[in-house]
DOPA-441878 format. One line per field, with one value per residue (C-alpha): residue number from 1; residue in one letter; y, z, x. Coordinates in nm, 4 decimals, padded with zeros to 6 digits. Layout:
BEGIN
k: [NUM / ...]
r: [A / ...]
c2: [Y / ...]
c3: [Z / ...]
c1: [X / ...]
end
This chain:
BEGIN
k: [1 / 2 / 3 / 4 / 5 / 6 / 7 / 8 / 9 / 10 / 11 / 12 / 13 / 14 / 15 / 16 / 17 / 18 / 19 / 20 / 21 / 22 / 23 / 24 / 25 / 26 / 27 / 28 / 29 / 30 / 31 / 32 / 33 / 34 / 35 / 36 / 37 / 38 / 39 / 40 / 41 / 42 / 43 / 44 / 45 / 46 / 47 / 48 / 49 / 50 / 51 / 52 / 53 / 54 / 55 / 56 / 57 / 58 / 59 / 60 / 61 / 62 / 63 / 64 / 65 / 66 / 67 / 68 / 69 / 70 / 71 / 72 / 73 / 74 / 75 / 76 / 77 / 78 / 79 / 80 / 81 / 82 / 83 / 84 / 85 / 86 / 87 / 88 / 89 / 90 / 91 / 92 / 93 / 94 / 95 / 96 / 97 / 98 / 99 / 100 / 101 / 102 / 103 / 104 / 105 / 106 / 107 / 108 / 109 / 110 / 111 / 112 / 113 / 114 / 115 / 116 / 117 / 118 / 119 / 120 / 121 / 122 / 123 / 124 / 125 / 126 / 127 / 128 / 129 / 130 / 131 / 132 / 133 / 134 / 135 / 136 / 137 / 138 / 139 / 140 / 141 / 142 / 143 / 144 / 145 / 146 / 147 / 148 / 149 / 150 / 151 / 152 / 153 / 154 / 155 / 156 / 157 / 158 / 159 / 160 / 161 / 162 / 163 / 164 / 165 / 166 / 167 / 168 / 169 / 170 / 171 / 172 / 173 / 174 / 175 / 176 / 177 / 178 / 179 / 180 / 181 / 182 / 183 / 184 / 185 / 186 / 187 / 188 / 189 / 190 / 191 / 192 / 193 / 194 / 195 / 196 / 197 / 198 / 199 / 200 / 201 / 202 / 203 / 204 / 205 / 206 / 207 / 208 / 209 / 210 / 211 / 212 / 213 / 214 / 215 / 216 / 217 / 218 / 219 / 220 / 221 / 222 / 223 / 224 / 225 / 226 / 227 / 228 / 229 / 230 / 231 / 232 / 233 / 234 / 235 / 236 / 237 / 238 / 239 / 240 / 241 / 242 / 243 / 244 / 245 / 246 / 247 / 248 / 249 / 250 / 251 / 252 / 253 / 254 / 255 / 256 / 257 / 258 / 259 / 260 / 261 / 262 / 263 / 264 / 265 / 266]
r: [M / S / T / S / Q / Q / W / E / N / M / I / G / L / T / A / T / D / A / D / G / D / K / V / G / K / V / G / Q / V / Y / L / D / E / G / T / G / Q / P / E / W / V / T / V / S / T / G / V / F / G / T / R / Q / S / F / A / P / L / Y / G / S / S / V / R / D / D / R / L / V / L / A / V / S / K / E / L / I / K / D / A / P / A / I / E / D / D / G / R / L / E / E / A / E / V / T / A / L / Y / Q / H / Y / A / A / N / L / D / P / A / G / R / G / R / A / E / E / A / G / D / D / R / Y / A / G / R / H / A / G / T / E / P / G / R / G / G / L / Q / G / R / E / T / D / G / A / M / T / R / S / E / E / R / L / N / V / G / T / E / S / V / P / V / G / R / A / R / L / R / K / Y / V / V / T / E / N / V / T / R / T / V / P / V / S / H / E / E / V / R / L / E / R / E / P / V / T / D / A / N / R / D / A / A / L / S / G / T / D / I / T / E / A / E / H / E / V / Q / L / N / A / E / R / P / V / V / T / K / E / T / V / P / V / E / R / V / R / L / A / T / E / S / V / A / G / E / E / Q / I / S / E / E / V / R / K / E / R / I / D / E / P / E / V / D / T / R / R / G / R / G / R]
c2: [14.6928 / 14.8484 / 14.9375 / 14.7008 / 14.7577 / 14.6292 / 14.3029 / 14.2464 / 14.2800 / 14.0161 / 13.7321 / 13.5571 / 13.7142 / 13.5021 / 13.4768 / 13.4687 / 13.4562 / 13.7225 / 13.5646 / 13.5799 / 13.2074 / 13.1389 / 12.9818 / 12.9660 / 13.1520 / 13.3444 / 13.1804 / 13.3492 / 13.6349 / 13.5981 / 13.9062 / 13.9655 / 13.9784 / 14.2371 / 14.4877 / 14.3885 / 14.3931 / 14.1171 / 13.8669 / 13.5465 / 13.4299 / 13.0824 / 12.9929 / 12.6905 / 12.4566 / 12.0898 / 11.8781 / 12.0475 / 12.3224 / 12.1120 / 12.2037 / 12.5373 / 12.6560 / 12.9481 / 13.2248 / 13.5383 / 13.8818 / 14.0711 / 14.2275 / 14.1468 / 14.3799 / 14.3880 / 14.4486 / 14.4621 / 14.1374 / 13.9612 / 13.9297 / 13.9200 / 13.7396 / 13.7863 / 13.4140 / 13.1461 / 12.9102 / 12.6039 / 12.7496 / 12.8038 / 12.4492 / 12.3093 / 12.5132 / 12.3240 / 12.1623 / 12.3690 / 12.3616 / 12.6930 / 12.6509 / 13.0181 / 13.0625 / 13.0021 / 12.8595 / 12.9832 / 12.6599 / 12.6912 / 13.0532 / 12.9502 / 12.6690 / 12.9063 / 13.1681 / 12.9045 / 12.7700 / 13.1045 / 13.2720 / 12.9944 / 13.0186 / 13.3842 / 13.5396 / 13.8728 / 14.0533 / 13.9247 / 14.0409 / 14.3791 / 14.4018 / 14.3096 / 14.5851 / 14.8427 / 14.7536 / 14.8489 / 14.4918 / 14.4266 / 14.0918 / 13.9055 / 14.1029 / 14.0627 / 13.6867 / 13.6865 / 13.9421 / 13.7149 / 13.9053 / 13.7089 / 13.8160 / 13.7707 / 13.4611 / 13.5228 / 13.4986 / 13.4358 / 13.7566 / 13.8256 / 14.1513 / 14.2625 / 14.6348 / 14.6802 / 14.4853 / 14.1607 / 13.8245 / 13.6257 / 13.2561 / 13.0429 / 12.6827 / 12.4483 / 12.3465 / 12.0145 / 12.0509 / 11.7174 / 11.6470 / 11.3531 / 11.2595 / 10.9850 / 10.7237 / 10.3924 / 10.0933 / 09.8055 / 09.6845 / 09.4838 / 09.2623 / 09.1061 / 08.7740 / 08.5432 / 08.1726 / 07.8593 / 07.5682 / 07.2468 / 07.0993 / 06.8018 / 06.8873 / 06.6142 / 06.6489 / 06.4044 / 06.3867 / 06.1966 / 05.9589 / 05.7025 / 05.3949 / 05.1627 / 04.7985 / 04.5329 / 04.3384 / 04.0929 / 04.1946 / 03.9211 / 03.9763 / 03.7200 / 03.6911 / 03.8586 / 03.9647 / 04.3012 / 04.1620 / 03.8382 / 03.9652 / 04.0811 / 03.7496 / 03.5445 / 03.7614 / 03.5375 / 03.1706 / 02.9141 / 02.7790 / 02.9607 / 03.0917 / 03.4730 / 03.7399 / 04.0863 / 04.3433 / 04.6781 / 04.9633 / 05.0201 / 05.3771 / 05.5101 / 05.8583 / 05.9318 / 06.2423 / 06.5002 / 06.7467 / 07.0837 / 07.3751 / 07.7524 / 08.0397 / 08.3107 / 08.6182 / 08.5937 / 08.8948 / 09.1914 / 09.2200 / 09.5193 / 09.6536 / 09.9507 / 10.1295 / 10.2810 / 10.4946 / 10.3376 / 10.5821 / 10.4973 / 10.6543 / 10.6360 / 10.7701 / 10.9628 / 11.0618 / 11.3497 / 11.5611 / 11.9329 / 12.1875 / 12.4501 / 12.7336 / 12.7658 / 13.0777 / 13.0228 / 13.2360 / 13.5448 / 13.5173 / 13.8142 / 13.9098 / 14.0988 / 14.1397 / 14.4907 / 14.5982 / 14.7571 / 15.0604 / 15.0805]
c3: [08.8903 / 08.7203 / 09.0138 / 09.1694 / 09.5154 / 09.3986 / 09.2547 / 09.5504 / 09.7846 / 09.5910 / 09.7288 / 10.0106 / 09.9339 / 09.9092 / 09.5445 / 09.4499 / 09.1163 / 08.9786 / 09.1601 / 09.4963 / 09.5232 / 09.7042 / 09.4846 / 09.7095 / 09.8267 / 09.5830 / 09.5767 / 09.3088 / 09.0600 / 08.7054 / 08.5045 / 08.1337 / 08.0439 / 07.7773 / 07.9809 / 08.3375 / 08.4184 / 08.6210 / 08.3877 / 08.5794 / 08.9393 / 09.0873 / 09.3139 / 09.5460 / 09.4429 / 09.4832 / 09.7989 / 10.0848 / 09.8394 / 09.7069 / 09.3393 / 09.2022 / 08.9140 / 08.6876 / 08.6565 / 08.4378 / 08.5952 / 08.3165 / 08.4416 / 08.8061 / 09.1045 / 09.4689 / 09.7106 / 10.0775 / 10.1426 / 09.8297 / 09.4753 / 09.2542 / 08.9288 / 08.6087 / 08.5401 / 08.7160 / 08.9854 / 08.7716 / 08.4822 / 08.7075 / 08.8485 / 08.4918 / 08.3770 / 08.2182 / 08.4766 / 08.4667 / 08.7209 / 08.8960 / 08.8612 / 08.8140 / 08.4399 / 08.1803 / 07.8508 / 07.5307 / 07.4869 / 07.8421 / 07.7878 / 07.4644 / 07.6405 / 07.9129 / 07.6629 / 07.4584 / 07.7689 / 07.8991 / 07.5616 / 07.4506 / 07.7669 / 07.8632 / 07.8255 / 07.6419 / 07.9734 / 08.0860 / 07.7654 / 07.8147 / 08.1661 / 08.0375 / 07.7754 / 08.0247 / 08.2532 / 07.9753 / 07.9260 / 07.5500 / 07.5789 / 07.5130 / 07.1955 / 07.0965 / 07.1169 / 06.8640 / 06.6431 / 06.6079 / 06.8307 / 07.0738 / 07.4381 / 07.6409 / 07.8483 / 08.2095 / 08.4723 / 08.8400 / 09.0279 / 09.3945 / 09.5737 / 09.3478 / 09.3422 / 09.6346 / 09.4651 / 09.6544 / 09.5247 / 09.7086 / 09.7610 / 09.8063 / 09.8923 / 09.9136 / 10.2542 / 10.3042 / 10.4593 / 10.5803 / 10.6914 / 10.7175 / 10.5669 / 10.6539 / 10.3819 / 10.3889 / 10.4234 / 10.4847 / 10.6334 / 10.9475 / 10.9551 / 11.2562 / 11.1690 / 11.3834 / 11.3113 / 11.4844 / 11.6131 / 11.7869 / 12.0938 / 12.3159 / 12.6774 / 12.9441 / 13.2795 / 13.5689 / 13.6925 / 14.0148 / 13.9599 / 14.1778 / 14.1231 / 14.3384 / 14.4042 / 14.5706 / 14.8816 / 15.1081 / 15.4627 / 15.7045 / 16.0460 / 16.3007 / 16.3967 / 16.7247 / 16.9268 / 16.7537 / 16.4014 / 16.4738 / 16.3566 / 16.0185 / 15.9760 / 16.0352 / 15.8166 / 15.5146 / 15.4490 / 15.6048 / 15.2993 / 14.9615 / 14.6656 / 14.6221 / 14.4391 / 14.5436 / 14.3359 / 14.3947 / 14.1451 / 14.0975 / 13.9963 / 13.8633 / 13.7807 / 13.4362 / 13.3071 / 13.1194 / 12.8876 / 12.7697 / 12.5989 / 12.6230 / 12.4483 / 12.6741 / 12.5885 / 12.7335 / 12.6008 / 12.3602 / 12.1009 / 11.8786 / 11.6609 / 11.7878 / 11.6513 / 11.8330 / 11.7130 / 11.7404 / 11.7132 / 11.4985 / 11.2809 / 10.9133 / 10.7330 / 10.4112 / 10.1596 / 09.9170 / 09.7144 / 09.7827 / 09.5818 / 09.7173 / 09.5401 / 09.5747 / 09.5011 / 09.3682 / 09.4409 / 09.2161 / 08.8801 / 08.8282 / 08.4730 / 08.4842 / 08.1104 / 07.9769 / 07.6237 / 07.4171 / 07.2000 / 06.8544]
c1: [09.8663 / 10.1605 / 10.3872 / 10.6401 / 10.4946 / 10.1587 / 10.2834 / 10.5130 / 10.2164 / 10.0216 / 10.2370 / 10.0506 / 09.7127 / 09.3998 / 09.2967 / 08.9277 / 08.7552 / 08.5240 / 08.2260 / 08.4009 / 08.4760 / 08.8030 / 09.0704 / 09.3802 / 09.6876 / 09.9096 / 10.2518 / 10.4647 / 10.4356 / 10.5685 / 10.6614 / 10.6709 / 11.0399 / 10.9757 / 10.7768 / 10.8592 / 10.4886 / 10.3168 / 10.1582 / 10.0833 / 10.0452 / 10.0575 / 09.7679 / 09.7549 / 09.4721 / 09.3883 / 09.3669 / 09.5536 / 09.6593 / 09.9482 / 09.9044 / 10.0211 / 09.8023 / 09.8876 / 09.6284 / 09.6445 / 09.6595 / 09.4867 / 09.1677 / 09.2510 / 09.2457 / 09.3483 / 09.0608 / 09.1468 / 09.3374 / 09.2151 / 09.3398 / 09.0305 / 09.1051 / 08.9068 / 08.8684 / 08.6637 / 08.7849 / 08.7148 / 08.9102 / 09.2107 / 09.1896 / 09.1798 / 09.4804 / 09.7727 / 10.0003 / 10.3198 / 10.6008 / 10.6586 / 11.0345 / 11.1201 / 11.0728 / 10.8047 / 10.9168 / 10.7557 / 10.5602 / 10.4256 / 10.3191 / 10.1464 / 09.9604 / 09.8409 / 09.7211 / 09.5429 / 09.3705 / 09.2483 / 09.1903 / 08.9584 / 08.7487 / 08.7560 / 08.4112 / 08.3583 / 08.3135 / 08.6514 / 08.8180 / 08.6603 / 08.8017 / 09.1470 / 09.1377 / 09.0118 / 09.3027 / 09.5442 / 09.6696 / 09.6999 / 09.8784 / 09.5547 / 09.4988 / 09.8608 / 09.8343 / 09.5520 / 09.7271 / 10.0289 / 10.2731 / 10.4876 / 10.4858 / 10.8009 / 10.8512 / 10.7693 / 11.0372 / 10.9787 / 11.0334 / 11.0846 / 11.1558 / 11.4394 / 11.3756 / 11.6160 / 11.8965 / 11.8288 / 11.7129 / 11.4487 / 11.5209 / 11.2104 / 11.1489 / 10.8548 / 10.7236 / 10.5501 / 10.2048 / 10.0725 / 09.7176 / 09.4825 / 09.1491 / 08.9035 / 08.8537 / 08.6611 / 08.8979 / 08.6597 / 08.3318 / 08.2541 / 07.9449 / 07.7676 / 07.6002 / 07.3819 / 07.3406 / 07.2057 / 07.4157 / 07.3029 / 07.4724 / 07.3928 / 07.3066 / 07.3157 / 07.1400 / 07.0965 / 06.7357 / 06.6395 / 06.3467 / 06.1689 / 05.9512 / 05.7450 / 05.8382 / 05.6250 / 05.7234 / 05.5457 / 05.4624 / 05.3645 / 05.2069 / 05.0873 / 04.7211 / 04.6652 / 04.3693 / 04.3863 / 04.3427 / 04.1642 / 03.8260 / 03.9719 / 04.1512 / 03.8323 / 03.6042 / 03.6372 / 03.5659 / 03.7787 / 03.9575 / 03.9358 / 04.1306 / 04.1731 / 04.3737 / 04.4805 / 04.6707 / 04.8394 / 04.9039 / 05.2790 / 05.3932 / 05.7264 / 05.8615 / 06.0096 / 06.1917 / 05.9868 / 06.1738 / 06.0408 / 06.2230 / 06.1816 / 06.3623 / 06.5020 / 06.7187 / 07.0704 / 07.2671 / 07.2709 / 07.5503 / 07.6251 / 07.9081 / 08.1053 / 08.4127 / 08.7051 / 08.9935 / 09.3377 / 09.6261 / 09.9256 / 10.1897 / 10.2719 / 10.5736 / 10.5275 / 10.7921 / 10.7496 / 10.9882 / 11.0066 / 11.2001 / 11.4335 / 11.6007 / 11.9756 / 12.1777 / 12.5291 / 12.8267 / 12.8312 / 13.0005 / 13.2308 / 13.3282 / 13.6612 / 13.6991 / 13.7076 / 13.6262 / 13.9051 / 13.8612 / 14.0189]
end
């Protein structure tokens, strides 16, 4: 990838590692200030693709609509956290080389050398590569101004637990029950021709007793257990709104600075 058209076309591609695992979208391309060749790309990683991780371009290739990088997805995600603010300082370049140089496998180093990229070897030989600068489509004399866009999504997280518990309480229940009982009373009837024989069946004068069984009703209480209802826990989604606040960066382009001084010959 040595032509400007190639590195320009990398922006927006889907980056994968050598095993074909998707890493993220290519955001920016950083060039070596000394050679003008593409050296690093930023790739969106993390939750919702909010983190921009730097990945090396040595040994990489463009296949269809993918940028295939020579390092693993995990290695890219663990890269040093560096702001993609348009320029890499020397300390940041050193940290990136140290991270990838210490973990790049021999096959990856071989691919980098076959691609004609000697920056890896130069780092170990003690030479200093140029600091990368963020490049846009400048081959036509124009400067690209970029800005961050806030992508907001949602995720489901546990916030609590609801528990259904059953317990026993005692209450007093009062009922009115109708009851009856027997009472004794005297009934007197005169002796008539109809009952004369019964009246004269005994002795003339005697002592005697006669008794009657008296009955009464009383309340009787029994208990039985019967099902009355079914109760269960259910959940429902309640819509609401939350406000979030996050900083985004935007590039600004100042008015051109014009130098009108002219050199004088002697």
